[in-house]
N, C-alpha and C positions, 0 to 999 in steps of 0.2 A: 775284742770287741762285736766286729761281726759276726762270731760265730754263737758267741752268747745271745744275740739279739737273733740270730737267727733261729735259735731254739726255742725261745720263747715266742716267737713268734708263729714258730711250724704248731707247736703245742697252742696254739691259741689258733690257727689256720686250719688244724687238723680234727682238733678234740672238740672243739667248742661247737661249730658247726655240725659235727656229726651228732651232737645230744642234742641241737637244736632238730636236726630231722626227726631225729627216732620222736621228738614228742610232738613235731607239728604231724608225721603223720599217722602219732593216735587220734590225733585232734581233728585234721585236716588233711585226707593225702594230699588234695590239688596243692596247699601251701607247702610241701614239701618238697615237690618242683619246682615254683616258682623260686622258694630258696636258694633251689641247687644253683637255678639261673642265675640267679643276682648274684652268688659267691661267684661265680664261675666270671661274670661278668666286670665282676672289680677287683679283680683277682689278677687285670692286665689280661696283653695281649695272648702270654701265654695260655692261663687258665681259659681265655676264651676259646686259642684251639682246639685245646686239650677236650672243651667242650663240645664242639664242632664235631669232632671225632668221635665222642661217646654220643653224639645224637644217631649216628647212625648204626650204633650195635646194639642194634635189636633183639639182638640174640642174648646181650645180660641185660638190659634195662628195660621196663614195660614201655606201651606204645606211648602211654602219658606222660612220662619221662623224655622220652625221645624227641616227642613233639613241642614240650619246654622248652629242652635245649636247645631244638633247629631252631629259634630264635633267636639263637646266636649268630645265624648266617645273618640276619637284619641289617640294615643299614647304623653306622654311628655315626657322631658328629667328624664333620669335616677340617679337615687342617686348613689354615689360616692362607690367605694368596700369598703374604711373605715367604713363606716355610715353603712353599710348591716351588715358588718361584727359586729359593734355592738348591734344592733336591736337583729341580729339573737344570739347573747351569749346571751344576756338580756333575752328574750326570750326562752329560751332552757336552761339558769340558767347554766351554763356552755362553754367553749370553744366550737366552732361550730366545732373545728377540732375534738375534742371528737365525735363529732356523726358522721360527715362528710368527707369523705376519700378526695373527692372532691369539689369544689364547683366553678360552674363559676364565673367568675369577671364581664363578660359582661350580663346582662340581655338578656332573648327570649325577652322579652315583658314588657314595661311600661305604667302603667294610670297612672290616677292621684289620685288616693288610693294606689294603689301596685305595683311592679314590681314581673319579676318570673325568677327565677335562674335555670337551670339546675345543678342538685348535685346529688353524688352517697350516700350512706349512710356509714356506718362504714362496715357493712356485704353484703358490693355489690349491692343493689338496686338502682336501675337509679329512684330518683323520681326530681320531680318538686316543687321548693319552692316559695312560693309567700309570700312576704315580703311586712308588712303596714310600708308607711311612716311615720315617727318618729312626734309626738304629736296633728298626726291626728284623733284622739276620744278626745282630751282632746278641740282642736280648734272647731270640729263642733259639740259638747255637747256645748259649751261657746256660740258660734256665734247665735245657736238653742234657748240659754235660753235667749239671751235678745232679739231677734227679736223676742220669743212669750211674752215676756214682754211688748214691744212696742208695738204687735198686740193687747194685753187686754186693753193696756191705748186709744189703736185707735178703739175699742168694744165700751170702755163705752165712749168715743167722739162720736159717730155715728160718724166718719170721712168715712165709706165707708158704710152708708146706713145701708140696712137689711144685707149684706155679714157678715159673720164671719171671720176677720182677723187670729183671734189666730186660726180655723179650720184647717186653708190653711195651716199656719207656723205649724201646727205639725202633717197635712198632710205631707208634706215637707218633714220633718224631719224622720218622720217615713218611707218614702219612702230609705232616706236617711240616717238613722244612722245602718238600719238594714244590709248593705251593708259591717259595719268597723265590723260588726263581724266575724271572718271567721269562728267558727265555728257552727254558721249559714247555712253559704253557704258550709261547708262540709256536715252535713246533706242534706241541699236539695239535694246535688248530690249524696249523699247516697241513697236517698229515689226515688230519679228518676233511681239508678244502680239497684234497689231493682227489678225492676219489669223486669217480667222475660220476656217481650216480647217489649220490647222499640226496640228493633232494632239498637241500638247505644250501642256504646262504653264510661261508664264514669270512668274515674281515680279514685281507690280505694284511698282513704283518710287513712294517719297514725294519728291514734286517738294521741298516743302515744306522736308523735311530734307538734302536731297540736296544737294552742293555739288562744286565740281571736285576736290575730295580727299577727301570722304565720299558714301558711296553707302549709300543708307537703301531695303531692299525687305521686300517680304512675306518670314517664314520661310516653307519649305513644311518640313511635316511628312513626309520622306520620308527614303531610305534611299539612298545614293550606290554607284552599278552599280560602284565601282572595289573595294567593303566584299564585296559578292557573289562577282564575282570574283575576290578573292581569296581568300577560303575554298573558293572551288570549286578555285583552280590549286594551293591546299593540299592537297587531297586529299579534299575535302567534298562527295563527291558529289549530295547533300539540302541542299544551302545554301540555294541558291532556295527549296526547302522548308520550311527554319530561318526563315527572315529576311524574307520577303515569303511569309507562309503563302495556299495559293490562289490564287498569281498564276502563270502558266505563262510558261516565257521565253520558248513561242514565239510568244505575242501582241507579249511585249516586243521581242523580237526585229523583228515585224511593224509596232511603232507607231514604234518606232525609223528605222526603214528608211523607212518611209513618209515621216516628219515632215523627215528630212534631202535624202531625194529630190526633194520641194516645197521646200525652199529653195532646191537646188542648182539644180534646173531651170524652176521654177516663179516665184517670187518673184524670185531671185538674189541675196538678203539671208540669208547664211547664218555660222551657226555657225564660227569658226576656229578653233576648242580643243575638238572634242568627245572629248575625251577620259573615259572612264569613271568618273572622278571629278569631274565638269562633268553627269554624267546622273543624276538619282533616279529611285527607283523608290516609287512610293505603294504602298499598302495596298490599294485597286482596281483596280493595275493600270498605270494611268496612268503616265506620263514627266513629268516637268521637264528642264527646261535652265538651267546659271546658267555666271552667269561670260561678259560675251559682251565683254572688252577684246579681244578680237583676233575679227575678222572678212572678210567677203569680201562683195564686192557687185559680181556679176555684171552687165551689158547686158544688154540682151534678144540683140542680136548673140554676145554670147560665149554665153548659153543656147542660140540656134539651131543658132553651130557644135559645141556640146556633144555635142545631140540627134544633129549629120548626123552626125558621128563615130561615138555608139554606134551608130546604126540599120545605118551600112554597114556593120561592124564584126559587127554579129549576125548580118547577112546574110553575111558570108562574103565582102564586095567590100572588100579590102584596099586597093587602087589609092585608092580615093574616099575609104575610110576614111583613110588617110594625107593626102589633099588637103585633111581637113579639119581632123585634127591638124597639118598644117603651119601653117595659118592660128594656130594660138596657140603659134608656136615663133618666133623670132629667130636666123637664120643669122650668124656669126662670119665675120671676115676669112680663117680660114682653111678655113671649112666646103666640101665638096666634097659639094654638096648631094643628088650623084644617089648617091654613096656611102651618105650620110645617109637616103635612101630608101628604096637596098637593103636597109640594115641593120633600119632599122625596121619593113617592111614582112616582113620573116623575124618578127620579135617579133610583129608584128599577127596574122603569121599563124598562131602555135602558138597563141597566145591564145587567136582562135579556134575552132581544133582539138579543144584542154582543154573550151572552156566546151559545142561540140558535142554531143560523146561523153560519153554516161552512164557508160562504165566511168573516168571518169578521175576520182580524189580529188579531195575539194571544195578540198583543201589547195593542191592544184595550179591550180585555177582560179579563187585571189584575184587581185582585183585589184590589192594591193597588188605580187605578183611581177611581175604582168606591167608596171608603171607602173616598177615597178624596171629591170626590163631595159630598156625605153623610158629613162631618163633614163642609165643607162649607155650605151647610144648617143649620145645629147644631150653629155652628157663628152664622150665618144670624138672628137666631131664637132662638137665648140664650137660647142655649140647653144643657146639661153639661152630661157628661158619666165618671164613675167610673175609677180611677186607674187602676183597676185587666181589666174591662174590656179593656181600650185602651192597654194596655198589649196581650193582647187578638190579639187585629187589627193589631197591630205593628208590633206582632211576625208573625201573618199570610202574612200581607203583606213585611213581607223582606224574609218570605221564596217561597214567590211568586216570589218576585222580584230578586230574587237569582238565584232561576230554572232558569229565564229566561233568564240570563247571563249565561247561560251553555251551549254547543252545544243539538238542539232539539225541538218539540213543546213541552212547557210545558201547561195546561189548569190545573189552579187549580181544578175550580168546576170538571169537570171530574176526576181529582185525591179522591177529595173530597165524588164522588159516589161510585169508586171502592174500599174505605176506610171505607166506609159502607159495604158497599155489603160485603166484609169480613170479616168486624168481627161483624155483626151484621144479621147472618145469617137465615133466615125462609122462609116456605115454597115457599111463595109469589115470594120470591127474587127469589129460585129456578126458577118461572113461566115467571121471568123476563129475566133471561139469552138469551131466545128464541128471545131476541130484542127489548121488551117494557122497550123504556131506562128510560121513565119516572114512570112503575110501579115499575122498582127496587129504584129510587130514593123514592119510597112511602114508598115499605116493609124495606131499609135498615135501614130509620130511624124511622120506626114505634117505636121501643121502646124506644125512649128521646120523641120522637113525645107526645105519651101518657102520658108521665108525664109529659111535657108539659102544655097536654091540661086538666090536671087534676089539675094546679094552673090558669090555664087561664082564669078560670070563674072572677075571680077577676081583671081581667087586667084593663077594666075603669076603675072602683071602685079607683085603685090603679093610675091611669094616674088623674081622679079626685082628690082624695085626695092631690095630690102632684098639683098641680094646686091651690089647695085650700091653701096649706100652703104655696105659691110661696116667701110671702114676708121672707119666714124663709130659702130659697134658693140665692145663687148668683146667679151674671148674667155676663156672658161672658167680659164684656167690663171692669168693674169694677175688677173683678179676674184681665184680664191681666192687668189693673192698678197696683195691690198690688202688682202681682208679682213680676213685673218691681221692684214697691218700694222695695220691701224686697230685692231684688239682686240690688240695689243700697243703700240701709243698709248695708247688708251685705261687700260689699267693702268700704263704710265707715268702719266700728269693722274693716276692714283688715287694710285700711291704719291707722287707729287709732290708735289700737297695734304697728305697726312699728314706728310712730311719738312718741309714749309713748317710745318706748322702747329706742328712739334716746336722746329722753329729760333726 
């Protein structure tokens, strides 16, 4: 009975939404993006998490689709207090009243995975308690196991050609399941906090009270940056002065930029979702980061390649910049790499011209703007990028866009130059202080550029190898179709579970 209902609901979950999307795309492309997001929302937690993963895959989907899917990160309805108390009691192994003197009934934040409550421990410490929604791990594990089995059958039948469906399912599952282990999130927060030069405050984890599904950490008295930006966007120009009096917006931008650039280019471990709601502003002007469920971890080679790319781009060495960028992407079977090079270098040349001309409006220099153009070229030429690199660009783009919502003229390229000038001192850099802007860029990026050069001799060989083995790689269109098919099947799984429970 379950198998029959699953097959029927799979047809409904896969075919009908696809037909509707095609029809709506012809009439109104924007409606198709909204319909996809609503379908994923209605499918339950598994499809919401799949949608959140797809939201970062700008190498597969348009900027409009990813922007709409990013709304799946927004807040969701809270769990009732009685259910929260039951979960906390179970995780602690005792009534929570013995551990917490106070526990807020209403959450201070709620998302698809968990919600957070303000509480005070028996010994008087103010803490934030992140409570995972019930049955989440079991539901996700079961759904991804079924999706994996279906994907393996599809691979054996060759339904997606050379695309390995099981590999994509495993990638999405790994991205999602690591977020539901709060011990892993706590370890990420602790690793970032351990950097003495991070420039941000990270809540300390109470390991004695933390479990896989319960995360207890210091409560930081501060204002979410999202609240300030919302007031500013609503037409309140003095929002900063009212909400955090005495705090200069420029100082916040500088601290935020330095903190994230250090994570991205120096330590390699970075916050993967630097949304303004996850950035807190303290009364003294300090900033704090919260919610480390999504994170990226870049190797030394990754950081060297990215630094090499930035250096050559800043110097106007467009072909060399592309060579560095090419190390981050994977061609597909139908990729014309020469054509991709021509279109991508044209984008990079435009970016360099915009960043080098003082008369260019800052809005036209945005990293997200030109990276969006690069992603469009990647989709057009069937080129893909790994998740950790996509998270890098997402974090950098979000930093750039957040900074531009604050008063002042923020220039990310200039901020990167200053950051490397401060963190990579050298005799050449000191000489560059006389005003040779490009010489400064060469000097401050030299250490990473030298390392990148040490591995760049194999660049063309790697590219040729990727193209030669392209039959083993996925193309954008099949991946898009498979991702949507997985989402539809997950919707069907959710519906089948409900149907079976009713029968």
